[in-house]
Backbone bond lengths (Angstrom), bond angles and torsions (degrees), N, CA, C in turn:
res aa  C-N    CA-C-N  psi(-1)  N-CA   C-N-CA  omega(-1)  CA-C   N-CA-C  phi
1 M - - - 1.450 - - 1.522 110.86 -
2 V 1.328 116.78 -47.43 1.460 120.07 -178.45 1.524 109.89 -74.81
3 G 1.323 117.04 -37.54 1.459 121.36 178.07 1.517 112.04 55.01
4 D 1.326 116.05 -125.66 1.465 121.32 178.58 1.517 111.74 -85.99
5 G 1.314 117.22 0.23 1.459 121.59 178.93 1.516 110.54 146.05
6 L 1.311 115.87 144.94 1.458 121.94 179.36 1.516 107.80 -128.48
7 K 1.324 116.38 113.80 1.458 121.39 179.52 1.527 108.44 -70.63
8 L 1.332 116.15 122.30 1.461 121.29 -179.84 1.521 110.12 -86.18
9 T 1.322 116.02 165.55 1.464 120.86 177.11 1.524 109.39 -70.79
10 Q 1.322 116.71 173.47 1.465 121.89 178.97 1.526 111.58 -57.60
11 T 1.321 117.08 -29.80 1.466 121.14 -178.97 1.526 112.85 -89.25
12 G 1.342 117.29 4.63 1.459 120.99 177.84 1.515 114.55 82.48
13 K 1.320 116.63 19.04 1.467 121.27 -179.56 1.528 110.29 -101.72
14 I 1.324 116.12 161.51 1.459 121.80 174.48 1.530 107.41 -68.98
15 P 1.346 118.98 134.81 1.467 121.43 -179.57 1.533 112.26 -60.19
16 P 1.344 116.78 150.77 1.470 121.14 -176.47 1.527 114.90 -53.19
17 A 1.321 118.21 -43.25 1.470 119.77 -178.53 1.528 110.77 -61.27
18 Q 1.321 116.99 -40.13 1.459 120.51 -179.76 1.530 111.71 -74.25
19 V 1.335 117.47 -33.06 1.473 120.28 174.99 1.520 109.09 -61.85
20 S 1.329 116.22 -44.48 1.458 120.86 179.55 1.529 110.70 -62.93
21 E 1.325 116.47 -46.21 1.467 121.45 179.45 1.528 111.21 -61.16
22 L 1.317 116.39 -46.02 1.464 121.19 179.75 1.529 110.98 -64.98
23 S 1.323 116.74 -40.74 1.467 121.08 179.05 1.519 111.27 -59.48
24 H 1.329 116.22 -43.60 1.468 120.07 179.24 1.527 110.84 -68.70
25 A 1.334 117.20 -40.68 1.466 120.78 179.49 1.528 111.46 -63.12
26 L 1.332 116.90 -33.88 1.464 121.58 -179.78 1.525 113.23 -84.97
27 G 1.327 116.90 -5.42 1.458 120.55 -179.72 1.515 114.53 80.41
28 L 1.331 116.86 14.84 1.468 119.45 -179.62 1.522 111.63 -67.18
29 D 1.326 116.96 -25.93 1.463 120.32 179.92 1.526 111.84 -65.83
30 Q 1.327 117.53 -13.28 1.461 121.46 178.78 1.523 112.66 -80.29
31 W 1.325 117.36 -20.38 1.460 118.20 -175.69 1.520 114.87 -143.74
32 Y 1.315 119.08 -22.08 1.461 120.01 -174.80 1.519 110.16 -76.53
33 I 1.316 116.90 136.79 1.462 122.15 -176.76 1.521 109.81 -91.54
34 G 1.313 116.09 137.65 1.460 121.39 176.48 1.514 111.90 103.25
35 K 1.341 114.03 176.60 1.458 119.95 178.14 1.521 109.30 -69.45
36 L 1.283 115.30 141.20 1.460 120.94 -177.62 1.525 109.88 -105.96
37 N 1.332 116.35 53.84 1.458 118.28 -175.17 1.527 114.82 -129.28
38 R 1.313 119.22 4.87 1.464 121.29 178.89 1.525 109.00 -134.79
39 E 1.320 115.65 127.57 1.462 119.99 -178.93 1.524 111.33 -56.83
40 G 1.317 117.41 -39.12 1.455 121.32 -179.25 1.518 113.93 -66.10
41 R 1.328 117.22 -19.79 1.469 121.45 -179.66 1.528 112.80 -101.40
42 V 1.308 116.93 -15.49 1.467 120.99 -177.61 1.530 107.25 -111.82
43 Y 1.331 114.81 87.57 1.464 121.08 -173.57 1.527 113.62 -53.22
44 P 1.336 120.64 -43.89 1.466 118.67 -179.10 1.535 113.17 -59.58
45 V 1.326 117.91 -36.30 1.468 120.72 178.21 1.527 109.73 -69.55
46 A 1.327 116.91 -43.49 1.469 120.58 178.36 1.530 110.39 -62.01
47 L 1.324 116.91 -41.36 1.465 121.41 178.72 1.524 110.69 -63.46
48 L 1.320 116.80 -45.44 1.458 120.91 179.49 1.530 110.82 -61.71
49 H 1.326 117.42 -43.12 1.469 122.63 177.81 1.527 109.99 -58.94
50 E 1.318 116.90 -50.00 1.465 121.49 -177.93 1.531 111.84 -64.37
51 L 1.313 117.07 -43.62 1.460 119.89 -178.69 1.527 111.87 -67.59
52 C 1.321 117.58 -37.05 1.472 120.00 176.58 1.520 110.73 -62.94
53 R 1.328 116.70 -36.62 1.468 120.05 176.72 1.528 110.40 -69.94
54 Q 1.332 117.33 -45.20 1.463 120.49 -179.49 1.526 111.95 -63.21
55 L 1.316 116.29 -34.95 1.459 120.25 179.95 1.527 112.49 -79.90
56 G 1.318 116.64 -9.19 1.459 120.12 178.28 1.515 114.14 80.59
57 F 1.333 118.03 20.71 1.461 120.73 177.88 1.524 111.98 -85.12
58 V 1.320 116.91 -18.91 1.466 122.47 174.11 1.522 108.19 -137.55
59 Y 1.320 116.05 159.34 1.460 121.18 175.33 1.521 108.49 -144.60
60 L 1.306 115.85 164.79 1.459 122.35 -175.86 1.521 109.68 -108.57
61 R 1.346 115.82 130.00 1.459 120.58 174.23 1.528 108.13 -139.24
62 K 1.333 115.20 119.20 1.469 122.58 177.98 1.528 111.98 51.11
63 G 1.319 116.15 45.03 1.458 121.33 176.43 1.517 114.96 78.13
64 T 1.322 117.24 8.35 1.460 121.43 -179.57 1.523 109.36 -117.80
65 L 1.310 115.80 131.31 1.459 122.40 177.22 1.527 107.71 -84.69
66 L 1.317 116.32 123.05 1.463 121.77 -176.29 1.525 110.49 -123.30
67 P 1.344 117.42 146.90 1.465 118.70 176.39 1.525 109.99 -74.99
68 S 1.316 116.59 139.09 1.465 121.15 175.53 1.530 108.22 -80.35
69 K 1.308 116.15 176.56 1.465 120.49 176.62 1.531 109.74 -59.39
70 A 1.342 116.18 -43.63 1.469 120.48 178.36 1.525 110.56 -64.65
71 G 1.326 117.51 -38.34 1.459 121.62 178.67 1.519 111.92 -63.83
72 R 1.336 116.87 -42.82 1.470 120.60 177.49 1.529 110.48 -64.86
73 A 1.323 116.75 -40.13 1.470 120.27 178.65 1.524 110.47 -63.53
74 L 1.323 116.40 -40.09 1.461 120.96 179.34 1.525 110.49 -62.84
75 L 1.332 116.61 -43.36 1.459 121.20 -179.14 1.523 112.99 -70.32
76 S 1.321 117.23 -21.99 1.467 120.42 -177.64 1.525 112.01 -67.98
77 G 1.331 116.55 -20.17 1.460 120.28 -178.85 1.516 112.96 76.24
78 A 1.321 116.19 15.01 1.464 120.42 -178.90 1.525 110.61 -65.69
79 P 1.336 117.06 150.03 1.465 119.64 176.34 1.529 110.46 -59.51
80 G 1.310 115.90 149.26 1.462 120.09 177.84 1.513 113.97 90.56
81 N 1.342 117.74 13.09 1.463 119.77 179.32 1.520 112.41 -62.94
82 G 1.322 117.15 -25.67 1.461 119.62 177.01 1.518 111.56 -59.77
83 K 1.325 116.38 -33.06 1.467 120.17 178.53 1.523 111.14 -67.18
84 L 1.350 117.18 -29.86 1.468 119.92 176.57 1.524 109.97 -62.18
85 F 1.342 116.68 -43.73 1.459 119.98 177.87 1.518 110.58 -68.62
86 A 1.316 116.57 -43.88 1.464 120.08 -178.14 1.520 111.13 -58.50
87 A 1.325 116.71 -37.64 1.467 120.27 -179.64 1.523 112.15 -68.80
88 K 1.327 117.77 -21.43 1.464 121.77 -177.04 1.529 113.12 -97.52
89 L 1.337 117.02 -4.64 1.460 119.87 -176.77 1.521 110.83 -102.18
90 P 1.328 119.06 151.36 1.457 125.46 -8.09 1.522 110.18 -66.52
91 V 1.320 115.74 160.91 1.459 120.32 -178.22 1.522 108.12 -61.50
92 A 1.311 115.34 123.14 1.469 120.68 -174.85 1.524 111.54 -77.72
93 T 1.294 115.01 133.95 1.461 121.86 169.72 1.515 105.88 -137.82
94 R 1.299 116.20 173.08 1.464 119.63 -179.38 1.523 112.26 -84.17
95 K 1.309 116.88 -3.71 1.460 120.34 -176.59 1.525 110.58 -95.08
96 R 1.308 115.38 130.88 1.466 121.14 -179.92 1.528 111.01 -60.94
97 F 1.336 116.73 -37.70 1.458 120.13 179.48 1.524 110.37 -57.45
98 N 1.346 116.97 -47.18 1.463 119.70 -177.81 1.522 111.91 -64.82
99 E 1.319 116.76 -32.36 1.469 119.26 176.86 1.528 109.70 -65.88
100 D 1.334 116.53 -48.71 1.468 120.01 178.00 1.528 110.87 -62.20
101 A 1.327 116.22 -46.98 1.464 120.15 -179.34 1.528 110.81 -62.63
102 G 1.329 116.78 -36.08 1.461 120.51 178.80 1.516 112.48 -64.10
103 W 1.341 116.66 -46.10 1.467 119.50 178.64 1.525 111.01 -65.37
104 I 1.323 116.26 -40.23 1.470 119.29 178.65 1.524 110.08 -64.81
105 T 1.330 116.78 -38.65 1.463 120.58 176.77 1.524 110.47 -59.59
106 L 1.325 116.83 -43.02 1.469 120.01 178.86 1.527 111.33 -62.99
107 I 1.314 116.48 -39.46 1.467 119.99 178.48 1.527 110.37 -64.61
108 V 1.327 116.55 -45.25 1.469 120.77 179.40 1.529 110.00 -64.07
109 A 1.339 117.37 -43.96 1.469 120.56 178.66 1.525 110.56 -63.04
110 G 1.326 116.47 -38.74 1.461 120.95 179.14 1.516 113.61 -64.71
111 S 1.331 115.90 -21.29 1.466 119.69 178.74 1.522 111.97 -73.85
112 G 1.339 116.61 -16.89 1.458 120.31 -179.17 1.516 114.29 86.00
113 L 1.338 117.61 8.29 1.470 120.37 178.08 1.526 110.63 -62.85
114 P 1.335 118.47 149.11 1.465 121.06 176.08 1.535 110.99 -65.36
115 F 1.328 116.21 153.24 1.463 121.69 -178.09 1.524 113.43 -51.82
116 H 1.331 115.84 -44.07 1.466 118.76 -173.52 1.532 112.46 -64.93
117 E 1.322 118.37 -12.54 1.465 121.18 177.38 1.526 112.95 -98.44
118 W 1.320 117.19 -12.00 1.461 120.57 -175.70 1.515 112.90 -56.51
119 E 1.323 116.98 -52.94 1.467 120.67 -172.56 1.527 111.41 -57.42
120 F 1.319 117.23 -41.79 1.458 121.02 179.72 1.528 110.60 -59.82
121 Y 1.333 117.03 -50.47 1.466 120.32 -177.31 1.524 112.19 -68.74
122 I 1.319 116.75 -37.41 1.470 119.50 177.36 1.527 109.65 -61.40
123 A 1.333 116.64 -46.19 1.468 120.64 179.44 1.531 111.05 -63.49
124 E 1.325 116.95 -41.31 1.472 120.88 178.67 1.526 111.11 -59.14
125 I 1.326 115.99 -46.78 1.468 119.86 -177.64 1.525 110.45 -68.95
126 L 1.334 117.48 -42.09 1.471 119.89 178.09 1.526 110.58 -59.11
127 G 1.318 116.79 -42.12 1.464 120.12 177.04 1.520 111.63 -64.14
128 A 1.335 116.18 -39.23 1.466 120.48 -178.57 1.531 112.36 -66.52
129 I 1.335 117.35 -29.05 1.472 118.77 179.24 1.527 112.32 -93.77
130 G 1.346 115.93 6.43 1.458 118.98 170.55 1.512 117.69 105.53
131 W 1.327 118.66 1.97 1.461 118.69 178.26 1.520 109.34 -74.60
132 E 1.322 115.65 131.98 1.463 122.39 178.31 1.517 108.75 -132.30
133 R 1.305 115.33 160.09 1.464 120.27 171.86 1.525 107.46 -74.27
134 S 1.326 117.29 164.95 1.468 120.94 -178.65 1.528 111.86 -61.25
135 T 1.322 116.36 -19.77 1.463 120.67 178.82 1.523 111.86 -81.86
136 G 1.338 116.74 -3.52 1.455 120.39 -178.72 1.514 113.16 91.48
137 L 1.338 116.80 -4.46 1.460 120.02 178.69 1.520 110.03 -78.99
138 V 1.308 116.17 150.11 1.459 121.43 177.17 1.527 108.48 -64.98
139 V 1.328 116.52 147.84 1.462 121.55 177.81 1.521 108.80 -63.79
140 L 1.306 116.42 125.07 1.458 122.29 177.28 1.522 108.79 -128.11
141 P 1.328 118.01 155.47 1.459 118.65 174.60 1.526 109.49 -61.03
142 P 1.309 120.78 147.00 1.453 125.75 -2.06 1.523 111.13 -74.78
143 L 1.313 115.11 142.10 1.458 121.47 -178.03 1.521 111.27 -74.14
144 P 1.334 116.84 151.68 1.460 118.37 167.77 1.527 107.74 -58.37
145 H 1.322 117.72 160.07 1.467 120.41 -172.95 1.525 111.81 -55.10
146 N 1.301 115.73 122.27 1.456 125.10 177.80 1.527 105.09 -127.67
147 P 1.344 119.22 104.89 1.465 120.55 -172.66 1.522 115.41 -69.98
148 T 1.316 118.84 -19.20 1.465 120.34 -176.09 1.532 113.00 -61.63
149 P 1.349 120.56 -43.31 1.470 118.24 178.07 1.526 112.87 -61.85
150 D 1.341 117.06 -33.15 1.466 119.65 177.88 1.524 110.30 -59.07
151 V 1.325 116.33 -46.53 1.464 121.11 -179.71 1.523 110.40 -62.94
152 L 1.324 116.87 -47.29 1.463 120.44 -177.25 1.522 111.48 -64.47
153 Q 1.327 117.20 -38.82 1.459 119.15 -179.87 1.524 111.46 -69.34
154 I 1.335 117.22 -37.07 1.467 119.18 176.31 1.524 109.88 -64.87
155 L 1.324 117.40 -39.99 1.467 120.22 177.73 1.526 111.03 -62.26
156 A 1.315 117.04 -37.45 1.462 120.60 -174.91 1.522 114.08 -84.01
157 R 1.316 117.62 -34.58 1.469 117.50 -175.29 1.509 113.63 -130.15
158 G 1.309 117.73 2.49 1.455 119.55 -176.99 1.515 109.58 73.20
159 L 1.305 116.19 -155.41 1.465 120.54 -179.34 1.521 111.31 -100.06
160 R 1.330 116.41 21.73 1.462 120.08 178.90 1.517 110.77 -74.31
161 R 1.304 115.35 160.52 1.461 121.78 -178.52 1.515 113.31 -82.73
162 T 1.286 118.15 -8.35 1.460 120.24 -173.02 1.521 111.48 -59.39
163 E 1.313 115.48 148.46 1.466 121.14 179.84 1.519 111.73 -69.41
164 E 1.301 116.69 -41.43 1.465 120.53 -174.33 1.519 110.83 -118.61
165 A 1.306 115.29 147.23 1.458 121.63 175.51 1.523 108.96 -83.72
166 E 1.323 115.02 167.55 1.457 119.80 174.75 1.533 107.69 -63.99
167 P 1.332 118.17 139.03 1.471 120.99 -175.08 1.531 114.18 -52.96
168 E 1.341 117.40 -40.77 1.469 118.37 -178.42 1.529 111.79 -67.33
169 R 1.338 117.43 -29.89 1.460 119.67 177.09 1.531 110.60 -72.17
170 V 1.327 117.89 -34.05 1.466 120.93 176.93 1.528 109.65 -65.88
171 V 1.326 116.97 -40.51 1.466 120.79 177.65 1.528 109.67 -62.52
172 D 1.343 117.24 -44.46 1.467 120.89 178.14 1.518 111.06 -62.33
173 L 1.324 116.30 -41.08 1.460 121.25 179.98 1.529 110.49 -64.89
174 A 1.321 117.01 -43.21 1.468 120.59 178.28 1.525 110.01 -61.37
175 R 1.331 116.41 -40.05 1.469 120.52 177.89 1.530 110.12 -63.42
176 L 1.337 117.88 -44.86 1.469 122.12 178.19 1.526 110.50 -59.95
177 A 1.325 117.11 -43.64 1.470 121.00 -179.76 1.527 110.85 -63.15
178 R 1.326 117.11 -41.04 1.467 119.82 179.33 1.527 111.31 -66.68
179 V 1.333 117.27 -39.68 1.470 120.77 177.40 1.520 109.81 -62.11
180 T 1.323 116.70 -42.88 1.464 121.25 -179.75 1.520 110.59 -61.51
181 C 1.310 117.37 -43.43 1.469 120.92 -178.94 1.521 111.85 -66.39
182 R 1.316 117.58 -28.91 1.470 120.87 -179.82 1.520 112.37 -75.74
183 Q 1.325 117.43 -25.35 1.473 120.10 -175.43 1.498 112.81 -71.31
């Protein structure tokens, strides 16, 4: 999609024609409600755009979205692409909470637990290591934004609406999470 570069709109969004093309390529037209032509209205496309930037697979130069070296390597289909993801996890942010939550997410994912149980265990562990809300209450689901589960869930089930990923993808994801934690 990005190819040699994708000129973004004045507001820094993916242009409507490309949002529509990407939506159809991802199969969003099979289930997503509404017009699939604006990044701000098609959450899965906006999420994918943001996560690719956070993971360092694309970068912005003079209003054009360009693939990074890691992004080009990922698209090449070369063996060892899992290591590209492992090197980028947990998703880096400037907030200490997200770093802790990201590592805990990887540990929970590495355990092989189903997605629907992740948030509970992540919150339990965050509370156990002392993270609290500003009100002094223990962290409880729903968690403050932690981008790492978004990445892991997209890897395991794509952008589909289904609750659970295919079992073999969950096993692969758990393996990736364990490799990341070992590095």
